[in-house]
C-alpha positions in Angstrom: 4.4 13.4 -13.5 2.0 10.2 -11.9 2.5 9.4 -8.0 4.0 6.2 -9.7 5.3 7.6 -12.5 8.3 4.6 -14.2 7.8 2.1 -11.5 6.8 -1.5 -11.9 4.8 -3.1 -9.5 3.4 -6.7 -8.9 0.2 -7.1 -7.8 -1.4 -10.3 -6.7 -4.6 -11.3 -7.1 -5.8 -8.7 -10.0 -7.7 -10.5 -12.2 -10.6 -9.0 -10.2 -11.8 -6.9 -7.3 -9.5 -5.0 -5.0 -7.2 -6.5 -6.7 -8.1 -4.8 -9.8 -9.0 -1.8 -8.4 -5.4 -1.2 -7.4 -4.3 -2.6 -10.1 -6.0 0.4 -11.9 -5.0 3.2 -9.9 -1.5 1.8 -10.1 -1.4 2.2 -14.0 -3.0 6.2 -13.8 -0.3 6.9 -11.4 1.8 5.9 -13.9 3.4 2.7 -13.4 3.4 -0.8 -14.9 1.5 -3.3 -13.7 2.1 -7.3 -13.9 -1.2 -9.2 -12.7 -0.9 -11.9 -11.1 -3.8 -14.7 -10.9 -4.6 -18.3 -10.5 -7.5 -17.2 -12.8 -4.7 -16.5 -16.1 -7.9 -15.8 -18.2 -9.0 -13.3 -16.2 -5.6 -12.1 -15.5 -5.3 -11.9 -19.4 -8.4 -9.7 -19.7 -8.2 -7.4 -16.6 -5.0 -6.4 -19.1 -7.2 -5.6 -21.3 -9.3 -3.3 -18.8 -5.9 -1.9 -17.4 -5.0 -1.1 -21.9 -3.4 -3.5 -22.8 0.4 -4.5 -23.2 2.1 -1.3 -23.1 1.3 -0.9 -19.4 0.7 -4.3 -18.1 0.5 -8.0 -18.4 -0.7 -11.1 -17.8 0.8 -14.5 -15.4 -0.2 -17.2 -14.2 0.6 -17.2 -10.2 0.1 -19.2 -7.2 1.1 -17.4 -4.7 1.2 -20.8 -2.0 4.3 -21.9 -4.4 8.1 -19.9 -4.6 8.7 -21.0 -7.5 5.2 -18.5 -8.9 5.9 -16.3 -7.2 9.3 -16.1 -7.8 8.1 -16.2 -12.0 6.0 -13.1 -11.7 8.2 -11.0 -10.4 10.9 -12.3 -13.1 7.9 -12.1 -15.6 7.7 -8.4 -14.3 11.8 -7.7 -14.9 11.5 -9.2 -18.4 8.8 -6.5 -19.3 9.1 -3.7 -17.8 12.3 -3.6 -15.3 12.7 -3.9 -11.9 10.0 -4.1 -9.5 9.5 -1.1 -7.4 6.2 -2.5 -5.7 4.6 -6.0 -4.9 1.3 -6.2 -3.9 0.2 -9.0 -1.7 -3.5 -9.4 -2.2 -4.3 -12.6 -3.5 -6.8 -14.6 -1.5 -9.8 -16.9 -0.3 -12.6 -17.4 1.6 -13.4 -20.6 3.4 -15.9 -19.5 5.9 -17.7 -22.3 8.3 -18.2 -22.6 12.5 -15.0 -24.0 13.7 -17.6 -27.9 14.7 -18.1 -27.6 10.9 -15.1 -26.6 9.2 -12.7 -28.8 7.3 -9.1 -28.5 8.2 -8.1 -28.2 4.6 -10.6 -25.6 5.0 -8.2 -24.2 7.7 -5.2 -24.9 6.2 -6.2 -23.9 2.4 -7.6 -20.5 3.7 -3.9 -19.4 5.7 -1.6 -21.3 2.6 -3.0 -18.0 0.3 -3.8 -15.4 2.8 -0.6 -16.2 5.0 2.1 -18.8 3.0 1.2 -17.3 0.1 1.9 -13.4 1.6 5.2 -14.5 3.3 6.3 -15.5 0.0 5.8 -12.5 -1.7 7.3 -10.3 0.5 10.3 -12.7 1.3 10.7 -12.5 -2.8 10.4 -8.7 -3.3 12.0 -7.5 0.1 15.0 -10.4 -1.4 15.4 -8.3 -5.2 14.7 -4.7 -3.4 17.2 -5.1 -0.6 19.8 -5.5 -3.9 18.5 -2.3 -5.6 18.3 0.0 -2.7 14.8 0.4 -2.2 11.0 -0.7 -2.7 7.7 -0.6 -0.9 5.9 -3.9 0.0 2.1 -3.4 1.1 0.0 -6.5 1.9 -3.4 -6.4 2.2 -4.3 -7.9 5.9 -8.3 -7.8 6.9 -10.6 -5.9 9.7 -11.1 -9.9 10.6 -7.8 -9.8 10.9 -8.2 -7.0 14.5 -11.8 -8.5 15.9 -12.5 -12.2 14.2 -15.6 -13.0 12.6 -17.5 -15.6 13.4 -17.3 -18.2 11.1 -13.9 -16.9 10.2 -11.3 -18.7 12.5 -9.0 -19.7 9.2 -9.7 -16.6 7.7 -9.3 -13.7 10.5 -5.9 -15.9 11.7 -4.6 -15.7 8.3 -4.7 -12.1 7.9 -3.7 -11.3 11.8 -0.8 -13.2 11.1 0.1 -10.7 8.1 -0.1 -8.0 10.4 2.4 -9.8 12.8 4.2 -10.7 9.2 4.5 -7.3 8.3 6.0 -5.9 11.8 9.4 -8.5 11.3 9.8 -8.6 7.9 9.2 -4.3 8.0 12.6 -4.7 10.7 14.4 -6.8 8.5 14.2 -4.5 5.5 14.0 -0.9 6.4 18.3 -0.6 6.4 17.8 -0.9 2.9 14.8 1.4 2.0 12.9 -1.6 1.4 9.3 -0.3 3.0 6.6 -2.8 4.3 3.0 -1.6 5.2 -0.9 -3.1 4.9 -3.8 -2.2 4.6 -6.5 -3.6 6.9 -10.1 -3.4 4.7 -13.6 -3.7 6.6 -16.7 -4.0 4.6 -15.9 -3.2 1.1 -18.7 -3.6 -1.4 -17.5 -5.9 -4.3 -19.3 -8.5 -6.5 -19.4 -11.3 -3.5 -21.0 -8.1 -0.9 -23.0 -7.2 -3.2 -24.0 -11.0 -2.8 -24.9 -10.6 1.1 -28.8 -10.8 2.2 -29.8 -7.3 2.6 -30.4 -7.9 7.4 -26.6 -9.1 6.6 -25.5 -5.9 5.2 -27.3 -3.6 6.7 -26.4 -5.2 10.3 -22.1 -3.8 8.9 -23.5 -0.9 7.5 -24.6 -0.5 11.4 -21.9 -1.1 12.7 -19.9 2.1 10.5 -20.0 4.8 11.5 -19.7 6.1 8.0 -23.0 5.3 7.8 -21.8 3.4 3.8 -19.6 0.2 2.6 -16.3 1.5 1.3 -15.4 1.4 -3.1 -13.0 -0.8 -4.3 -11.1 2.8 -5.6 -11.3 4.1 -1.8 -9.0 0.8 -0.4 -6.9 1.0 -3.9 -5.8 4.9 -3.1 -4.7 3.8 0.2 -3.0 1.9 -1.6 -1.2 4.1 -4.0 -0.7 6.4 -0.7 1.9 3.2 0.7 2.7 2.2 -2.6 4.4 6.1 -3.2 7.1 8.1 -1.7 4.4 10.3 -0.2 4.2 7.8 2.3 7.9 7.7 2.9 9.1 7.8 5.9 5.9 4.9 7.0 7.3 0.9 7.4 5.5 -1.4 9.6 2.5 0.8 9.5 -1.2 -0.7 9.4 -4.1 1.6 7.9 -7.7 0.7 8.5 -10.1 0.9 5.4 -13.5 0.9 7.0 -14.9 3.9 7.5 -14.2 3.9 11.3 -15.4 0.4 11.9 -14.1 -1.1 14.9 -12.8 1.4 16.4 
């Protein structure tokens, strides 16, 4: 029996990267998963990687739209049953210094990360509280703790997710709905692999463990928060950063 045997999960932004790794970890632990992603083709490809229709399904989802988020939860219920786990992971970047960042750059990033996370938390919590339990995991970032040059939009949104998580957890704890967050640090993905070597070296120099994290190492923490292993934890924020910025 896996840690998530028989449970139903929705993971936003799960067509690739950390989101896909989370979905894969969930399936390994016995869950069925809805891959909710703006990239419909990518979501469909992810389902095949996860093992096909018996364990996963794909749905197009713009997390900025409440109707899309509700539709993802409906798709999960139609395919597998009521949702036990919601992971608000979808994200994007529009990096630039404040002097060069446009208002649209700021609004887009805040809308996807913070509004999207709020919509996902609200929709999932409403259903979970009626059933008497569930786990919501919100993906913040170490950037929301320390701030990063060129990321006033991203850092603000990721810090907002921490406040959202803590406030939401207090509202629904009495119904056994848990809301927690993670803050990944420098994680090795296709995006970070494309960074110049001197940038990678500077980041690694700040990490006591001396290396970037792997997506599977982030996913395992999400499994912990989604499972009964963390049954007395809510409103917490776990850093997955190799000790960076402690």
